[in-house]
PAKEMI-341806 format. One record per residue (C-alpha): residue in three letters; z, x, y. Coordinates in steps of 0.05 Angstrom, whole numbers, padded with zeros to 5 digits. Layout:
! residues N
{atom ALA,{Z,X,Y}},
...
***
This chain:
! residues 354
{atom MET,{00001,-00002,00001}},
{atom ASN,{-00022,00035,00079}},
{atom ALA,{00031,00036,00112}},
{atom GLY,{-00018,00049,00180}},
{atom ARG,{-00042,00011,00234}},
{atom PRO,{-00084,-00046,00233}},
{atom PRO,{-00160,-00035,00251}},
{atom ARG,{-00187,-00053,00319}},
{atom PRO,{-00221,-00115,00319}},
{atom ARG,{-00294,-00089,00339}},
{atom GLY,{-00327,-00129,00405}},
{atom ASN,{-00386,-00154,00426}},
{atom PRO,{-00441,-00097,00441}},
{atom TRP,{-00467,-00133,00495}},
{atom LEU,{-00408,-00147,00536}},
{atom ARG,{-00403,-00078,00566}},
{atom PRO,{-00483,-00082,00594}},
{atom VAL,{-00466,-00149,00620}},
{atom GLY,{-00396,-00127,00654}},
{atom LEU,{-00435,-00079,00690}},
{atom VAL,{-00487,-00123,00718}},
{atom LEU,{-00426,-00165,00754}},
{atom ARG,{-00397,-00095,00780}},
{atom LEU,{-00462,-00080,00809}},
{atom ILE,{-00467,-00155,00834}},
{atom VAL,{-00398,-00156,00864}},
{atom LEU,{-00409,-00092,00895}},
{atom GLY,{-00489,-00108,00927}},
{atom ALA,{-00457,-00174,00960}},
{atom GLY,{-00394,-00124,00990}},
{atom LEU,{-00445,-00085,01017}},
{atom GLY,{-00486,-00138,01050}},
{atom VAL,{-00431,-00170,01074}},
{atom ILE,{-00407,-00103,01109}},
{atom VAL,{-00486,-00078,01133}},
{atom GLY,{-00492,-00155,01164}},
{atom THR,{-00430,-00150,01207}},
{atom SER,{-00449,-00080,01231}},
{atom LEU,{-00519,-00107,01251}},
{atom LYS,{-00489,-00166,01286}},
{atom LEU,{-00437,-00120,01329}},
{atom LEU,{-00498,-00072,01345}},
{atom ALA,{-00546,-00124,01359}},
{atom PRO,{-00525,-00126,01441}},
{atom ARG,{-00526,-00058,01440}},
{atom LEU,{-00590,-00045,01414}},
{atom VAL,{-00620,-00095,01456}},
{atom GLN,{-00595,-00058,01520}},
{atom GLY,{-00623,00006,01488}},
{atom ALA,{-00556,00037,01482}},
{atom VAL,{-00564,00057,01411}},
{atom GLY,{-00628,00093,01386}},
{atom THR,{-00695,00102,01426}},
{atom PRO,{-00752,00042,01433}},
{atom SER,{-00800,00035,01398}},
{atom LEU,{-00872,00065,01424}},
{atom ALA,{-00904,-00001,01405}},
{atom THR,{-00863,-00037,01457}},
{atom PRO,{-00899,-00044,01517}},
{atom VAL,{-00860,-00018,01585}},
{atom LEU,{-00869,-00078,01638}},
{atom LYS,{-00866,-00063,01707}},
{atom LYS,{-00832,-00100,01759}},
{atom PRO,{-00872,-00151,01801}},
{atom GLY,{-00872,-00130,01869}},
{atom THR,{-00882,-00060,01868}},
{atom GLY,{-00930,-00004,01881}},
{atom ALA,{-00991,-00020,01922}},
{atom MET,{-00982,-00087,01917}},
{atom ALA,{-00902,-00100,01941}},
{atom LEU,{-00882,-00143,01981}},
{atom GLY,{-00853,-00093,02041}},
{atom ARG,{-00796,-00100,02088}},
{atom PHE,{-00779,-00132,02154}},
{atom GLU,{-00759,-00052,02173}},
{atom PRO,{-00792,-00014,02231}},
{atom ARG,{-00799,00054,02223}},
{atom GLN,{-00853,00092,02259}},
{atom GLU,{-00877,00066,02324}},
{atom LEU,{-00953,00066,02338}},
{atom VAL,{-00935,00090,02417}},
{atom GLY,{-01013,00082,02436}},
{atom LEU,{-01018,00012,02424}},
{atom SER,{-00946,-00010,02445}},
{atom GLN,{-00965,00036,02514}},
{atom GLN,{-01029,-00003,02516}},
{atom TRP,{-00992,-00078,02508}},
{atom THR,{-00950,-00048,02573}},
{atom ARG,{-01012,-00028,02604}},
{atom LEU,{-01043,-00103,02594}},
{atom ALA,{-00983,-00132,02608}},
{atom THR,{-00967,-00094,02679}},
{atom ALA,{-01037,-00105,02704}},
{atom GLN,{-01019,-00180,02717}},
{atom LYS,{-00967,-00180,02764}},
{atom ASP,{-00941,-00254,02754}},
{atom LEU,{-00940,-00256,02678}},
{atom THR,{-00879,-00246,02634}},
{atom ALA,{-00903,-00213,02561}},
{atom SER,{-00869,-00203,02502}},
{atom GLY,{-00904,-00167,02435}},
{atom PHE,{-00878,-00147,02361}},
{atom LEU,{-00928,-00122,02309}},
{atom LEU,{-00896,-00094,02248}},
{atom VAL,{-00941,-00075,02187}},
{atom LEU,{-00893,-00099,02128}},
{atom ASP,{-00923,-00045,02074}},
{atom ASN,{-00909,00021,02113}},
{atom GLY,{-00859,-00004,02177}},
{atom ARG,{-00911,00015,02222}},
{atom TYR,{-00903,-00025,02283}},
{atom ALA,{-00915,-00029,02368}},
{atom GLN,{-00869,-00069,02418}},
{atom LEU,{-00871,-00099,02479}},
{atom GLN,{-00803,-00125,02505}},
{atom PRO,{-00796,-00155,02432}},
{atom ASP,{-00724,-00183,02443}},
{atom LEU,{-00735,-00224,02508}},
{atom ALA,{-00717,-00295,02503}},
{atom LEU,{-00774,-00337,02532}},
{atom PRO,{-00797,-00414,02523}},
{atom ALA,{-00820,-00421,02453}},
{atom ALA,{-00864,-00490,02465}},
{atom SER,{-00890,-00502,02390}},
{atom ALA,{-00878,-00437,02365}},
{atom ILE,{-00810,-00456,02348}},
{atom LYS,{-00836,-00491,02289}},
{atom VAL,{-00841,-00433,02261}},
{atom PRO,{-00770,-00425,02245}},
{atom ILE,{-00763,-00492,02236}},
{atom LEU,{-00805,-00496,02179}},
{atom LEU,{-00771,-00433,02145}},
{atom ALA,{-00708,-00465,02149}},
{atom SER,{-00735,-00531,02128}},
{atom LEU,{-00757,-00498,02059}},
{atom GLU,{-00698,-00464,02055}},
{atom ASP,{-00663,-00525,02040}},
{atom LEU,{-00723,-00546,02001}},
{atom ASP,{-00719,-00484,01956}},
{atom GLY,{-00637,-00493,01947}},
{atom GLY,{-00636,-00570,01938}},
{atom LYS,{-00616,-00607,01997}},
{atom LEU,{-00691,-00632,02014}},
{atom ARG,{-00728,-00659,01967}},
{atom TRP,{-00809,-00646,01973}},
{atom ASN,{-00821,-00721,01987}},
{atom GLU,{-00757,-00741,02011}},
{atom PRO,{-00763,-00804,02062}},
{atom MET,{-00744,-00789,02143}},
{atom PRO,{-00740,-00855,02177}},
{atom LEU,{-00772,-00855,02253}},
{atom THR,{-00718,-00877,02308}},
{atom LYS,{-00725,-00883,02381}},
{atom GLU,{-00688,-00810,02387}},
{atom VAL,{-00742,-00768,02347}},
{atom VAL,{-00807,-00799,02393}},
{atom GLY,{-00833,-00742,02415}},
{atom GLY,{-00894,-00747,02468}},
{atom GLY,{-00958,-00695,02470}},
{atom ALA,{-00991,-00669,02405}},
{atom GLY,{-00990,-00709,02340}},
{atom TRP,{-01000,-00788,02315}},
{atom MET,{-00933,-00795,02283}},
{atom ALA,{-00895,-00820,02358}},
{atom ASN,{-00953,-00886,02349}},
{atom LYS,{-00925,-00909,02289}},
{atom PRO,{-00873,-00973,02291}},
{atom LEU,{-00809,-00950,02291}},
{atom GLY,{-00769,-00952,02216}},
{atom THR,{-00830,-00926,02186}},
{atom ARG,{-00810,-00872,02140}},
{atom PHE,{-00847,-00807,02125}},
{atom PRO,{-00844,-00761,02072}},
{atom PHE,{-00809,-00686,02077}},
{atom PHE,{-00883,-00661,02056}},
{atom GLU,{-00917,-00704,02114}},
{atom ALA,{-00877,-00680,02167}},
{atom ALA,{-00872,-00614,02150}},
{atom THR,{-00948,-00603,02149}},
{atom GLU,{-00967,-00651,02213}},
{atom MET,{-00915,-00601,02245}},
{atom ILE,{-00956,-00543,02228}},
{atom ARG,{-01021,-00569,02222}},
{atom VAL,{-01032,-00616,02293}},
{atom SER,{-00964,-00583,02320}},
{atom ASP,{-00938,-00663,02312}},
{atom ASN,{-00877,-00660,02362}},
{atom THR,{-00835,-00731,02330}},
{atom ALA,{-00856,-00690,02268}},
{atom THR,{-00812,-00629,02281}},
{atom ASN,{-00759,-00668,02315}},
{atom LEU,{-00754,-00713,02248}},
{atom LEU,{-00741,-00645,02211}},
{atom ILE,{-00692,-00630,02260}},
{atom ARG,{-00652,-00687,02246}},
{atom GLN,{-00662,-00680,02177}},
{atom LEU,{-00634,-00596,02182}},
{atom GLY,{-00566,-00625,02220}},
{atom GLY,{-00588,-00625,02286}},
{atom LYS,{-00598,-00578,02347}},
{atom THR,{-00530,-00542,02336}},
{atom THR,{-00525,-00538,02262}},
{atom LEU,{-00599,-00519,02272}},
{atom ASN,{-00581,-00459,02327}},
{atom SER,{-00525,-00432,02275}},
{atom ARG,{-00577,-00428,02223}},
{atom PHE,{-00620,-00381,02264}},
{atom ARG,{-00565,-00331,02276}},
{atom SER,{-00548,-00328,02203}},
{atom LEU,{-00620,-00315,02194}},
{atom GLY,{-00620,-00263,02244}},
{atom LEU,{-00659,-00293,02299}},
{atom PRO,{-00612,-00284,02355}},
{atom ALA,{-00657,-00302,02414}},
{atom THR,{-00683,-00370,02383}},
{atom VAL,{-00648,-00429,02402}},
{atom VAL,{-00663,-00510,02406}},
{atom ASN,{-00634,-00537,02467}},
{atom ASN,{-00675,-00602,02477}},
{atom TRP,{-00723,-00646,02421}},
{atom LEU,{-00799,-00629,02433}},
{atom PRO,{-00847,-00632,02473}},
{atom ASP,{-00800,-00594,02520}},
{atom LEU,{-00843,-00584,02573}},
{atom ASP,{-00786,-00554,02616}},
{atom GLY,{-00788,-00488,02567}},
{atom THR,{-00714,-00502,02547}},
{atom ASN,{-00719,-00482,02477}},
{atom THR,{-00733,-00401,02476}},
{atom THR,{-00749,-00349,02425}},
{atom SER,{-00772,-00278,02427}},
{atom SER,{-00834,-00238,02397}},
{atom ARG,{-00794,-00209,02342}},
{atom ASP,{-00748,-00271,02320}},
{atom LEU,{-00829,-00300,02307}},
{atom ALA,{-00846,-00243,02274}},
{atom ARG,{-00780,-00237,02224}},
{atom SER,{-00787,-00312,02213}},
{atom ILE,{-00850,-00302,02186}},
{atom ALA,{-00833,-00239,02145}},
{atom LEU,{-00766,-00268,02112}},
{atom VAL,{-00813,-00314,02077}},
{atom ASP,{-00866,-00263,02066}},
{atom THR,{-00821,-00207,02032}},
{atom GLY,{-00777,-00262,01990}},
{atom ASP,{-00722,-00245,02024}},
{atom LYS,{-00711,-00316,02043}},
{atom LEU,{-00752,-00364,01995}},
{atom THR,{-00772,-00364,01923}},
{atom PRO,{-00851,-00349,01903}},
{atom ARG,{-00855,-00423,01896}},
{atom ALA,{-00820,-00441,01971}},
{atom ARG,{-00865,-00383,01997}},
{atom ASP,{-00938,-00410,01972}},
{atom LEU,{-00911,-00482,02004}},
{atom PHE,{-00901,-00437,02063}},
{atom ARG,{-00974,-00405,02070}},
{atom GLU,{-01008,-00468,02048}},
{atom ILE,{-00981,-00503,02104}},
{atom MET,{-00985,-00446,02158}},
{atom ALA,{-01058,-00443,02136}},
{atom THR,{-01069,-00517,02158}},
{atom SER,{-01063,-00499,02232}},
{atom ARG,{-01120,-00530,02269}},
{atom THR,{-01115,-00475,02336}},
{atom ASN,{-01142,-00407,02326}},
{atom THR,{-01154,-00388,02390}},
{atom LEU,{-01106,-00341,02415}},
{atom ILE,{-01084,-00286,02359}},
{atom PRO,{-01149,-00302,02315}},
{atom LEU,{-01199,-00304,02363}},
{atom GLY,{-01165,-00237,02392}},
{atom LEU,{-01165,-00206,02334}},
{atom LEU,{-01248,-00219,02326}},
{atom MET,{-01258,-00190,02407}},
{atom GLY,{-01218,-00133,02378}},
{atom ILE,{-01270,-00119,02318}},
{atom GLY,{-01327,-00126,02371}},
{atom LYS,{-01344,-00196,02352}},
{atom GLU,{-01335,-00270,02386}},
{atom ALA,{-01347,-00341,02346}},
{atom PRO,{-01330,-00408,02356}},
{atom ASP,{-01297,-00407,02290}},
{atom PRO,{-01257,-00341,02289}},
{atom ASP,{-01227,-00346,02221}},
{atom SER,{-01298,-00350,02184}},
{atom GLU,{-01324,-00296,02217}},
{atom LEU,{-01261,-00257,02198}},
{atom LEU,{-01257,-00280,02136}},
{atom PRO,{-01312,-00231,02112}},
{atom LYS,{-01290,-00179,02144}},
{atom GLY,{-01231,-00169,02097}},
{atom ILE,{-01183,-00208,02148}},
{atom THR,{-01144,-00277,02138}},
{atom VAL,{-01094,-00304,02198}},
{atom TYR,{-01042,-00354,02187}},
{atom ASN,{-01014,-00366,02264}},
{atom LYS,{-00976,-00416,02302}},
{atom THR,{-00997,-00425,02378}},
{atom GLY,{-00952,-00455,02426}},
{atom ASP,{-00972,-00476,02488}},
{atom ILE,{-00930,-00511,02551}},
{atom GLY,{-00976,-00502,02608}},
{atom ILE,{-00920,-00454,02646}},
{atom ALA,{-00911,-00416,02569}},
{atom TYR,{-00958,-00388,02514}},
{atom ALA,{-00948,-00363,02443}},
{atom ASP,{-00976,-00351,02382}},
{atom ALA,{-00945,-00320,02317}},
{atom ALA,{-00971,-00300,02253}},
{atom LEU,{-00980,-00264,02180}},
{atom ILE,{-01051,-00223,02176}},
{atom GLN,{-01080,-00205,02123}},
{atom LEU,{-01115,-00133,02133}},
{atom PRO,{-01179,-00111,02097}},
{atom ASN,{-01143,-00054,02055}},
{atom GLY,{-01092,-00103,02027}},
{atom GLN,{-01034,-00100,02076}},
{atom ARG,{-00994,-00152,02114}},
{atom ALA,{-00968,-00152,02190}},
{atom VAL,{-00932,-00190,02227}},
{atom ALA,{-00946,-00212,02297}},
{atom ALA,{-00918,-00244,02351}},
{atom PHE,{-00939,-00245,02425}},
{atom MET,{-00906,-00285,02493}},
{atom VAL,{-00923,-00299,02555}},
{atom LYS,{-00896,-00337,02613}},
{atom GLY,{-00933,-00350,02674}},
{atom PRO,{-00959,-00402,02730}},
{atom PHE,{-00982,-00473,02700}},
{atom ASN,{-01038,-00472,02659}},
{atom ASP,{-01057,-00403,02684}},
{atom PRO,{-01123,-00383,02637}},
{atom ARG,{-01095,-00312,02641}},
{atom SER,{-01034,-00318,02591}},
{atom ALA,{-01078,-00340,02541}},
{atom GLU,{-01129,-00279,02557}},
{atom LEU,{-01068,-00230,02555}},
{atom ILE,{-01050,-00258,02483}},
{atom ARG,{-01119,-00245,02460}},
{atom ALA,{-01125,-00176,02489}},
{atom MET,{-01051,-00160,02462}},
{atom ALA,{-01087,-00176,02389}},
{atom GLY,{-01148,-00137,02404}},
{atom ALA,{-01112,-00079,02420}},
{atom VAL,{-01083,-00093,02353}},
{atom ALA,{-01145,-00098,02317}},
{atom LYS,{-01180,-00036,02344}},
{atom THR,{-01121,00001,02316}},
{atom LEU,{-01108,-00025,02244}},
{atom VAL,{-01176,-00053,02233}},
{atom LYS,{-01221,-00006,02267}},
{atom GLY,{-01279,-00039,02307}},
{atom PRO,{-01350,-00018,02296}},
***
């Protein structure tokens, strides 16, 4: 009789490989969880470029508004001394006229000036900063494009425009008032916007915040006494704040330019530019276009004061803002002639006539 240990039972030969497979599965699942968690934690840093190097296949996108087509800035850097002196000679030749002028090439900061901060009667040129403030409110959601504005006795203005002839209580949408204020210089449309923007005091505060210290609304339009004031620098800055993207989004900036393009009067800066390159025509805009010059301008005329402010697209692709103001005897033709002469000097400097 044997007294040793009983023999060990023989196991199933398939159990060992099955166990190994199970261990591998568990190990793989664990590694998958670890790797997945790690990638999740690293993903934000990978997106920001903090880990690794960008793929060569990923294109590097250029930021809009840079390079040769940059929007520019309202930053005077280099004075065109010869042009400034020429304006001075033109103005001093007219003893009883008071003139102001300012020009700035937004792309490179070249500028010319003649008493640019002198506050003079704004006439209808004040409609440019009013349009800026209006579109700023539209941009900010304070106004709707079709916001109805009722006609009341308080805002009815004489002179230019047709809205004053409509019955009291007529409701004009914002876009119509803003467009007619520029297109036909409608004074009633302007007064509707002044009221919609909070009235004269509120609007004047807005102008100061925009860096337009000489721009003040003291009276409803047409303001034939010239109590509303602005300066040539303020007018140029109003346009530059839009075109450089400092105050309006691209969509609102497009609306500003589209509305300015509807202006009918082109007998001051546009005609002066055309005369400066040696031509004259009944429709200056159509003559300027083939030469690569586009002018978006708004004039003002109350007899004792004339003004014009413009965004000028130059043949070399650069953009300039310019404004001229003249105060003088009532309906003196020399006032308009002086503005044209100063604009003509701009063309000779920046465009080079034949």
